[in-house]
VOGU-3710 file (C-alpha; in Angstrom, 3 decimals, decimal comma):
1> migpvitdar> 124,129/162,108/116,488  120,494/161,130/116,493  120,251/159,501/119,876  118,570/160,989/122,930  119,853/164,135/124,581  118,396/163,999/128,070  118,900/167,057/130,237  116,323/166,216/132,883  117,325/163,850/135,738  113,765/162,593/136,118
11> nadaaeivtf> 113,676/161,345/132,550  117,256/160,129/132,616  116,081/157,751/135,326  113,027/156,861/133,271  115,218/156,010/130,215  117,288/153,644/132,392  114,325/152,002/134,062  111,955/151,617/131,099  112,933/148,587/129,035  112,498/148,616/125,287
21> pealrtwtki> 109,976/145,734/125,274  107,850/147,615/127,813  107,992/150,741/125,648  107,039/148,653/122,591  103,953/147,340/124,369  102,995/150,919/125,280  103,547/152,300/121,778  101,535/149,387/120,359  98,683/150,133/122,726  98,668/153,769/121,752
31> gllsfggpta> 98,793/152,923/118,077  95,824/150,580/118,378  93,700/153,064/120,393  94,563/156,265/118,598  91,136/157,010/117,242  89,582/160,411/116,686  92,123/162,639/115,034  94,948/164,638/116,576  93,006/166,108/119,570  91,984/162,696/120,909
41> qialmhrviv> 95,342/161,135/120,067  97,256/163,853/121,941  94,881/163,299/124,834  95,535/159,597/124,809  99,281/160,057/124,747  99,087/162,551/127,584  97,037/160,143/129,651  99,496/157,273/129,061  102,916/158,996/128,860  102,426/161,741/131,454
51> dekqwlseqq> 99,731/160,619/133,826  100,080/156,825/133,871  103,711/156,081/132,951  105,235/159,425/133,921  107,827/159,085/131,171  107,594/162,816/130,401  106,911/165,691/132,757  103,933/167,908/132,097  106,223/170,736/130,895  108,230/168,500/128,619
61> flnalsfcml> 105,018/167,198/127,014  103,742/170,729/126,423  107,100/171,940/125,158  107,275/169,024/122,708  103,638/169,600/121,641  104,358/173,259/120,931  107,409/172,317/118,885  105,486/169,650/116,917  102,677/172,085/116,218  105,226/174,317/114,430
71> lpgpeamqla> 106,177/171,470/112,046  104,457/170,419/108,852  102,711/167,090/108,995  100,770/165,156/111,673  101,744/166,595/115,060  100,425/163,586/117,057  102,642/161,143/115,203  105,592/163,509/115,637  104,862/163,819/119,324  104,854/160,044/119,669
81> tysgwrlhgl> 108,156/159,827/117,799  109,699/162,401/120,101  108,497/160,549/123,193  110,101/157,333/121,955  113,268/159,170/121,137  113,485/160,578/124,663  113,538/157,077/126,113  115,586/154,993/123,666  117,016/157,300/121,023  116,772/156,434/117,298
91> kgglaagllf> 115,231/152,993/117,756  112,765/154,325/120,304  111,655/157,146/118,045  111,269/154,758/115,086  109,318/152,267/117,165  106,965/154,885/118,642  106,390/156,613/115,275  105,934/153,443/113,263  103,671/151,792/115,800  101,560/154,941/115,924
101> vlpgafvvla> 101,017/154,770/112,147  101,108/151,095/111,108  98,000/149,685/112,840  95,813/152,343/111,270  97,645/152,063/107,970  96,823/148,345/107,700  93,173/149,005/108,543  92,873/151,880/106,105  94,617/149,795/103,357  92,155/146,920/103,924
111> lsmiyaafgn> 89,133/149,260/103,843  90,516/151,064/100,792  90,850/147,726/98,915  87,301/146,754/99,894  86,032/150,194/98,926  87,743/150,135/95,572  86,437/146,675/94,774  82,906/146,805/96,263  82,134/150,385/97,313  81,284/151,502/100,863
121> vpvieaiffg> 80,488/148,792/103,440  77,599/149,703/105,736  78,487/147,207/108,439  81,974/148,686/108,895  80,534/152,191/108,873  78,008/151,199/111,585  80,699/149,700/113,879  82,791/152,876/113,694  79,720/155,126/114,133  79,888/154,564/117,888
131> ikaavlvivi> 83,584/155,211/117,996  82,944/158,776/116,753  80,602/159,402/119,677  83,138/158,033/122,214  85,870/160,071/120,622  83,945/163,216/121,388  84,235/162,521/125,095  87,944/161,805/124,763  88,336/165,125/122,972  86,523/167,030/125,695
141> eallkiskra> 88,614/165,321/128,390  91,788/166,321/126,481  90,617/169,920/126,104  89,886/170,291/129,813  93,179/168,752/130,917  95,417/170,645/128,526  93,593/173,921/129,187  94,015/173,489/132,904  97,788/173,047/132,571  98,461/175,462/129,724
151> lkltehwiia> 96,278/178,480/130,605  97,859/179,768/133,791  97,708/183,515/133,198  94,946/185,820/132,008  96,930/186,553/128,860  97,016/182,804/128,069  93,240/182,673/128,159  93,061/185,727/125,904  95,520/184,105/123,413  93,495/180,870/123,412
161> alsfvaiffl> 90,224/182,746/122,874  91,625/184,902/120,050  93,103/181,838/118,397  89,761/180,081/118,472  87,936/183,105/117,001  90,590/183,578/114,375  90,619/180,003/113,076  86,970/179,098/113,594  85,164/182,318/112,625  87,715/184,033/110,418
171> gasfplivla> 89,394/181,070/108,745  92,812/182,354/109,662  95,668/180,065/108,712  97,321/178,122/111,496  100,893/179,295/110,645  99,680/182,882/111,012  98,161/182,168/114,399  101,287/180,451/115,573  103,512/183,262/114,302  101,353/185,926/116,012
181> aalfgyvris> 101,324/183,996/119,291  105,107/183,417/119,153  105,853/187,077/118,435  103,608/188,170/121,256  105,286/185,769/123,701  108,730/186,783/122,536  108,052/190,528/122,972  105,802/190,199/126,031  108,435/188,715/128,333  109,531/191,105/131,108
191> ttdaakvass> 112,973/192,751/131,021  113,960/190,904/134,155  113,153/187,497/132,674  114,779/188,366/129,366  118,021/189,179/131,149  118,227/185,826/132,887  120,958/183,459/131,762  119,537/180,388/130,004  119,621/177,466/132,428  120,159/174,692/129,953
201> gppliansat> 123,374/175,915/128,318  124,123/175,324/124,616  122,452/172,548/122,616  124,057/169,221/123,482  124,659/168,321/119,883  127,084/169,466/117,202  125,794/171,233/114,122  127,681/168,728/111,971  125,691/165,876/113,579  122,412/167,641/112,808
211> lrtiavwlvi> 123,472/168,113/109,176  124,373/164,404/108,903  120,949/163,517/110,315  119,248/165,771/107,722  121,277/164,303/104,884  120,590/160,687/105,850  116,855/161,195/106,157  116,643/163,170/102,924  118,157/160,184/101,128  115,843/157,754/102,871
221> waapllalaa> 112,871/159,973/101,889  113,815/160,495/98,258  115,480/157,260/97,130  112,457/154,864/96,845  110,330/157,587/95,249  112,967/158,449/92,689  113,456/154,723/91,922  109,721/154,344/91,191  109,726/157,464/89,049  112,630/156,109/87,014
231> llgrdhvvtq> 110,855/152,786/86,598  107,354/154,101/85,704  108,109/157,388/84,067  107,491/160,997/85,106  103,905/161,074/83,767  102,725/158,000/85,596  100,120/158,572/88,314  102,401/156,932/90,972  105,182/159,442/90,118  102,650/162,280/90,289
241> lslffsklav> 101,457/160,997/93,683  105,103/160,957/94,857  105,606/164,568/93,902  102,212/165,673/95,290  102,543/164,039/98,690  106,159/165,113/99,069  105,158/168,680/98,433  102,275/168,237/100,853  104,717/167,012/103,526  106,713/170,264/103,260
251> vtfggayavl> 104,162/173,011/102,735  101,146/172,059/104,830  101,194/173,466/108,339  98,299/173,626/110,705  97,469/170,041/111,568  95,421/167,379/109,846  92,337/169,463/108,927  94,500/172,147/107,223  96,194/169,417/105,266  92,948/167,804/104,272
261> aymgqdvvah> 91,462/171,063/103,040  94,482/171,634/100,820  94,635/168,061/99,612  90,932/167,601/98,968  90,721/170,529/96,581  93,706/169,456/94,487  92,905/165,705/94,448  89,347/166,363/93,175  89,427/169,612/91,247  93,012/169,826/89,922
271> ygwleagqmm> 94,159/166,206/89,314  90,721/164,519/89,042  92,037/161,396/90,770  88,935/161,038/92,945  85,363/162,328/92,924  84,165/164,569/95,735  82,015/161,877/97,241  84,939/159,436/97,250  87,122/162,021/98,999  84,530/162,394/101,745
281> dglglaettp> 84,215/158,669/102,079  87,970/158,449/102,516  87,905/161,133/105,197  85,157/159,255/107,011  87,236/156,002/106,930  90,267/157,868/108,307  88,269/159,547/111,052  86,951/156,245/112,337  90,116/154,181/112,230  93,152/154,266/114,562
291> gplilvtefv> 96,171/156,319/113,620  96,658/159,830/112,254  93,723/161,414/110,420  96,174/162,157/107,576  96,118/158,400/106,732  93,425/159,509/104,345  96,399/160,104/102,024  96,807/156,322/101,875  93,144/156,032/100,744  93,732/158,735/98,142
301> gylaayrngg> 96,960/157,067/96,917  95,371/153,634/96,618  92,253/154,779/94,783  94,110/157,202/92,488  96,582/154,497/91,351  93,876/151,761/91,303  91,771/153,854/88,987  94,458/155,481/86,844  97,608/153,348/87,095  97,030/150,873/84,257
311> gspvvmgllg> 98,128/147,248/84,513  96,901/145,334/87,561  94,636/147,700/89,549  95,511/146,077/92,870  99,241/146,252/92,295  99,030/149,840/91,192  96,775/150,604/94,186  99,312/149,116/96,565  102,098/151,176/94,994  99,975/154,277/95,341
321> afvalwatfv> 99,265/153,509/98,961  102,987/152,907/99,672  103,997/156,177/97,981  101,424/158,125/99,931  102,527/156,660/103,276  106,212/157,052/102,530  106,042/160,633/101,305  103,700/161,618/104,174  105,486/160,067/107,196  109,198/159,730/106,431
331> pcflwifaga> 109,644/163,482/106,529  108,151/163,454/110,064  111,102/161,396/111,265  113,457/163,908/109,542  111,862/166,869/111,420  111,927/165,154/114,805  115,358/163,491/114,686  116,887/166,760/113,456  115,009/169,068/115,790  114,398/167,064/118,991
341> pyiewitgqp> 117,864/167,592/120,487  117,156/171,336/120,475  113,765/171,313/122,271  115,209/171,429/125,797  117,654/174,092/124,732  114,908/176,202/123,172  112,797/175,963/126,319  115,819/177,065/128,378  116,020/180,382/126,523  113,798/182,907/128,303
351> rlksaltait> 112,422/184,621/125,196  112,065/181,418/123,201  110,378/179,711/126,168  107,969/182,641/126,469  107,186/182,308/122,732  106,557/178,537/123,075  104,316/179,204/126,095  102,243/181,588/124,009  102,073/179,045/121,211  100,856/176,408/123,643
361> aavvgvilnl> 98,036/178,755/124,724  97,175/179,271/121,050  97,089/175,516/120,549  94,325/175,264/123,167  92,186/177,551/120,987  92,996/175,404/117,944  92,070/172,219/119,760  88,818/173,819/120,742  88,217/174,590/117,110  88,874/170,999/116,107
371> avwfglhvff> 86,625/169,712/118,907  83,723/171,957/117,841  84,257/171,106/114,163  84,321/167,407/114,938  81,313/167,615/117,226  79,192/169,391/114,575  80,029/166,775/111,963  79,274/163,905/114,338  76,035/165,180/115,845  74,568/166,441/112,567
381> gkvslleiwp> 74,321/164,590/109,265  74,660/167,782/107,252  76,892/170,772/108,071  77,507/173,591/105,612  79,900/176,527/105,633  78,228/179,949/105,509  80,587/182,732/104,474  79,628/186,307/105,325  82,845/188,199/104,794  84,993/188,139/106,856
391> lklwtpdvat> 83,095/185,549/108,919  82,995/181,855/108,215  80,245/180,040/110,052  79,787/176,217/110,207  75,987/175,831/110,298  74,395/172,464/111,008  71,107/171,388/109,565  69,054/170,933/112,706  66,785/168,442/110,984  69,770/166,107/110,552
401> fdwrvlllaa> 70,550/165,927/114,279  71,199/162,280/115,244  69,897/161,412/118,687  71,810/158,184/118,620  75,113/160,037/118,706  73,922/162,001/121,754  72,940/158,718/123,510  76,226/157,054/122,689  78,206/160,129/123,704  76,360/160,359/127,080
411> isgilllrlh> 77,002/156,680/127,779  80,632/157,016/126,835  80,930/160,103/129,020  79,557/158,214/132,034  81,856/155,244/131,467  84,958/157,356/130,856  84,583/160,434/133,091  82,466/159,112/135,956  83,251/155,394/136,156  86,819/155,819/134,819
421> wgipavlava> 86,660/152,935/132,453  89,639/152,423/130,191  89,524/153,743/126,650  89,488/150,284/124,969  86,432/149,184/126,931  84,567/152,437/126,209  85,301/152,226/122,488  84,191/148,559/122,464  80,872/149,379/124,200  80,209/152,405/122,027
431> salalllrqa> 80,819/150,507/118,735  78,740/147,539/119,858  75,804/149,775/120,879  76,081/151,618/117,635  75,823/148,398/115,633  72,749/147,428/117,572  71,142/150,833/117,000  71,861/150,692/113,248  70,372/147,211/113,001  67,300/148,310/114,895
441> gp> 66,610/150,870/112,153  66,470/154,643/111,843
//
């Protein structure tokens, strides 16, 4: 069984009322507007799915977010997949997940092809320059909203603060932070609450159905990659990309930036597929296009195969891009379709619910870390990492501060937070103003 298991009357009504075409329009809108990495994307989904459409309750959204943060891979895409699954089962999850990824994937592919053939394109960079500034405001709005709803007790604030310090100043791994928060929440629950009978009953799905779901998606994941390996040989760069990105999909926890740190080192230093500057250019493209930030894997796959695949560079590049996308995102459907039926059950268990609540508080600290990291890299042209054991300090070069970003962010803030403009209009204004500022000169 991989259809929806709805245990909440409010969303059972929503699933009956919301038509599939209406949901498709919404998922398409989210996919086209999902700029700025996971923080801004989660904020956008919250705004649309919870505030505007009311397809998920606040608690359901936070429960699903906590669950997705535990999984390897892009949590925003997985959250979108879960939201679609809640409404329309398998087809809803596929639609929401694919539409979250495909618009950005097409843009990144086009830019990757241009980059491989001609190098970086200043006009495109200038257009997206303003989007970065607007995204900062979206990130801040998300942080404020999620903090207000997730940090209800003093201990939640403490967990969030400690999580921020651990990841930003100490470089602690995200899985370690999640594990610590979960253990604290599990143990911290009062004896009275721990003795309560779970309100949701057993999971509304048979273990055999879950095993079938896992088996089906493992075959879907592996079959095309094995076929390409058999066709091209185990030493071909496309085969190596298949293995690399499949491993990446399983072992990389901690969100997009944790994945990028791991991937960047291996792609440049170990495999030599790209140069360091090319890797940074790919990250810049992914940061300023819609879709998950991890779409940088598509850029890496295209350039690696384009440069090292032999034969037609374009054909090899397209194969490399396909492999990167397939190995990165197909596992996300496996995690969600296998695990989603258990989310409501998990949150109905007092100790597990307490653990998820603590994880949600820790996520606030992680989002703050991402927001600060993103802000530093947008406002300043040069940011370096200063390591004074055990501290890790991101230090901007004050001389590289860009006043244009501050101006664009201020305008975006007024339009979004004060005048309550829609996100598409704000992004359009910011990118247009950025293009004008770039053309006007430094």
